[in-house]
C-alpha positions as CSV (number, residue, x, y, z in Angstrom):
1,M,-0.2,0.4,0.1
2,G,1.3,3.2,-0.9
3,P,1.6,6.3,1.4
4,R,-1.7,7.6,3.1
5,V,-2.6,11.1,1.2
6,Q,-3.3,13.6,3.8
7,E,-5.3,16.4,2.3
8,T,-8.3,17.0,4.2
9,H,-10.2,18.3,1.0
10,M,-9.3,16.5,-2.1
11,P,-11.0,17.6,-5.6
12,V,-12.6,14.3,-7.1
13,T,-15.0,14.2,-10.0
14,I,-18.0,11.8,-9.2
15,R,-19.5,10.1,-12.8
16,L,-21.7,7.2,-13.9
17,A,-19.3,4.3,-14.2
18,R,-18.9,2.8,-17.6
19,A,-18.2,-0.7,-18.9
20,G,-14.5,0.1,-19.6
21,D,-14.3,0.8,-15.8
22,I,-14.9,-2.8,-15.0
23,P,-11.4,-4.1,-15.2
24,S,-9.9,-0.8,-13.0
25,L,-12.8,-1.8,-10.2
26,E,-11.9,-5.3,-10.3
27,V,-8.5,-4.5,-9.0
28,L,-10.2,-1.7,-7.0
29,I,-12.6,-3.8,-4.8
30,P,-10.5,-6.8,-3.3
31,H,-7.7,-4.4,-2.5
32,S,-10.2,-2.1,-0.6
33,A,-11.7,-4.9,1.0
34,R,-8.6,-6.6,2.4
35,S,-7.4,-3.3,3.8
36,L,-10.3,-1.6,5.0
37,Q,-12.5,-4.4,6.2
38,A,-9.6,-6.1,8.1
39,G,-10.1,-4.1,11.4
40,Y,-13.8,-6.1,11.0
41,Y,-13.3,-9.5,9.4
42,S,-10.7,-12.2,9.3
43,P,-8.6,-13.1,6.7
44,E,-10.7,-15.8,5.9
45,Q,-14.1,-14.2,5.7
46,I,-12.6,-11.5,3.5
47,E,-11.1,-14.0,0.8
48,G,-14.5,-15.8,1.0
49,A,-16.4,-12.7,0.2
50,I,-14.2,-11.4,-2.5
51,G,-16.0,-12.3,-6.1
52,T,-19.4,-12.7,-4.5
53,V,-20.5,-10.3,-1.9
54,F,-17.4,-8.0,-2.8
55,G,-17.1,-7.8,-6.1
56,V,-18.1,-6.4,-9.8
57,D,-22.1,-6.0,-10.5
58,S,-22.2,-5.1,-14.2
59,Q,-26.0,-5.0,-13.9
60,L,-25.5,-1.7,-11.7
61,I,-23.4,0.0,-14.9
62,A,-25.7,-1.1,-17.5
63,D,-28.6,0.5,-15.1
64,G,-26.7,3.8,-14.9
65,T,-27.3,3.1,-11.4
66,Y,-23.2,3.1,-10.2
67,F,-20.8,5.8,-9.7
68,V,-17.0,6.1,-9.5
69,A,-14.8,8.8,-7.8
70,E,-11.8,10.1,-9.8
71,R,-8.9,11.9,-9.0
72,D,-6.6,12.9,-11.8
73,G,-7.7,10.1,-14.1
74,R,-7.6,7.5,-11.5
75,I,-10.7,5.5,-9.8
76,V,-10.5,6.1,-6.2
77,G,-13.9,4.8,-5.0
78,C,-16.6,3.6,-6.5
79,G,-20.6,2.7,-5.0
80,G,-24.0,3.3,-6.4
81,W,-27.7,2.4,-5.9
82,S,-30.2,-0.4,-7.3
83,K,-33.4,-1.0,-8.7
84,R,-33.5,-4.2,-8.8
85,Q,-34.2,-7.4,-6.2
86,A,-30.4,-8.2,-5.4
87,L,-29.6,-6.9,-1.9
88,Y,-25.4,-7.1,-2.4
89,G,-22.7,-9.1,-4.4
90,G,-21.1,-9.1,-7.7
91,N,-21.8,-11.1,-11.2
92,R,-19.9,-14.1,-9.6
93,D,-22.2,-17.0,-9.0
94,R,-25.5,-14.9,-9.6
95,A,-28.2,-17.2,-11.4
96,G,-30.6,-16.0,-13.6
97,A,-32.7,-12.7,-13.9
98,D,-32.5,-10.0,-11.1
99,P,-36.1,-8.1,-11.4
100,L,-36.8,-4.4,-11.2
101,L,-38.5,-3.3,-7.9
102,N,-41.1,-1.0,-7.9
103,P,-40.7,2.2,-6.5
104,A,-43.9,2.7,-5.4
105,C,-44.0,0.1,-2.7
106,E,-40.4,-1.3,-2.5
107,P,-37.4,0.4,-1.3
108,A,-34.3,0.9,-3.6
109,R,-30.8,-0.4,-2.8
110,I,-27.6,1.1,-2.1
111,R,-25.0,-1.1,-3.3
112,A,-21.3,-2.2,-3.6
113,F,-19.1,1.0,-1.8
114,F,-15.4,0.5,-2.0
115,I,-12.5,3.3,-1.6
116,H,-8.8,3.0,-2.3
117,P,-7.4,2.6,1.1
118,D,-5.1,5.5,0.7
119,F,-8.0,7.5,-0.2
120,A,-10.1,6.4,2.9
121,R,-11.7,8.6,5.3
122,L,-11.6,11.9,3.1
123,G,-15.1,12.0,1.9
124,I,-15.1,10.4,-0.9
125,G,-17.7,7.8,0.8
126,R,-20.0,10.7,1.5
127,Q,-20.1,12.0,-2.0
128,L,-20.8,8.8,-3.6
129,M,-23.8,8.4,-1.0
130,T,-25.3,11.8,-1.6
131,S,-25.0,10.7,-5.5
132,S,-26.6,7.5,-4.8
133,E,-29.3,8.6,-2.5
134,T,-30.3,11.9,-4.7
135,A,-30.6,9.7,-7.8
136,A,-32.8,6.9,-6.3
137,L,-35.4,9.6,-5.0
138,Q,-35.3,11.4,-8.2
139,A,-36.2,7.9,-9.8
140,G,-39.2,7.9,-7.6
141,F,-38.5,5.9,-4.3
142,N,-39.0,6.8,-1.4
143,S,-37.1,4.6,0.5
144,I,-33.5,3.0,0.7
145,E,-32.2,-0.3,1.9
146,I,-28.4,-1.6,2.6
147,V,-27.3,-4.7,3.5
148,A,-23.9,-3.0,5.2
149,T,-20.7,-4.5,5.8
150,L,-19.8,-4.2,9.4
151,A,-17.1,-1.0,8.5
152,G,-19.7,0.6,6.2
153,E,-22.2,0.8,9.3
154,P,-21.1,3.8,10.7
155,L,-21.3,5.7,7.3
156,Y,-24.4,4.6,6.8
157,A,-25.6,5.5,10.5
158,S,-24.5,9.0,9.3
159,F,-27.0,9.5,7.3
160,G,-29.8,8.2,9.1
161,Y,-30.0,4.8,8.2
162,V,-31.4,2.7,10.8
163,V,-30.7,-1.2,11.9
164,I,-33.5,-3.4,10.8
165,E,-31.6,-6.9,11.6
166,R,-28.1,-8.5,11.9
167,F,-27.6,-11.4,10.2
168,P,-24.5,-13.4,8.5
169,I,-24.0,-14.3,5.1
170,V,-22.5,-18.0,4.1
171,L,-19.5,-17.3,2.0
172,A,-17.9,-19.5,-1.1
173,N,-15.6,-20.9,1.0
174,G,-18.1,-22.0,4.0
175,S,-17.4,-19.3,6.3
176,S,-19.8,-16.5,7.5
177,M,-19.4,-13.0,7.8
178,P,-21.7,-11.0,9.7
179,V,-23.8,-8.2,8.4
180,V,-26.2,-5.7,9.1
181,R,-29.5,-4.4,7.1
182,M,-30.2,-1.0,7.3
183,A,-33.2,1.2,5.9
184,K,-33.8,4.9,5.4
185,A,-37.5,6.1,4.3
186,Y,-38.2,10.0,3.0
187,E,-41.4,12.1,4.3
188,E,-42.9,12.1,0.9
189,P,-41.9,10.2,-2.3
190,R,-40.1,12.5,-5.1
191,S,-40.4,12.6,-8.6
192,K,-38.1,13.3,-11.3
193,A,-39.1,16.5,-11.6
194,E,-38.7,17.4,-8.1
195,G,-34.7,16.6,-8.6
C-alpha cells in the first residue's frame, strides 16, 4: 500500500461508471476489502467474500446507477444504488435475472461501496452516498435499504439509516460474515421533476 494521502479536502469527480471501468474496479474492490475490512472481518471471511459479496455487479453499470470517484483520471472509489432485487454481491455465481423493484412500494438499494485505502476517510464515500441517494429519489423511490458491512455501518448511520436486522451471509469458502440490514424512509415521495 502506498503512502496515505494527507489532504482534508481533495478534488474528486463523481461520474457514472462505464463498462470500460470494470477492469479497474476488479482491482480496486479486492484491494479495498482486504485493507478497510480487516479490522472487522478475518482474512478467511474477506477472501470468502471477494468476488461474490465483494465484487463488480455489471448490471448496476448497465442500469446507470453506479458511480465512480476519480482523481487525476484514477478511480479511487465506487458505489451506487440499485433498482433491482439483489441486496448485495457481484456477478459471480448469480443465477437468473435480477428483477426490477417497484418504487411505489419497494425500497431502492444502496450497493457496493469501496474506497481505495490511500483515499479512505477523506469524504469520498459521503460524496458517492449523496449522489446515490439523490439519484434513487429522483427515480421515484421514497425508501432505501442497505445490507452493510460492519465497516460501512457507521457511514450509513451518519446518513440516518437505522438497523433493521443483523444476520450472517454464508460465503463461498464455507465461512460466514455478519452484516447489517439498514433502512431509511423519506417523508414524501419525490418525482423526477422535483430533483
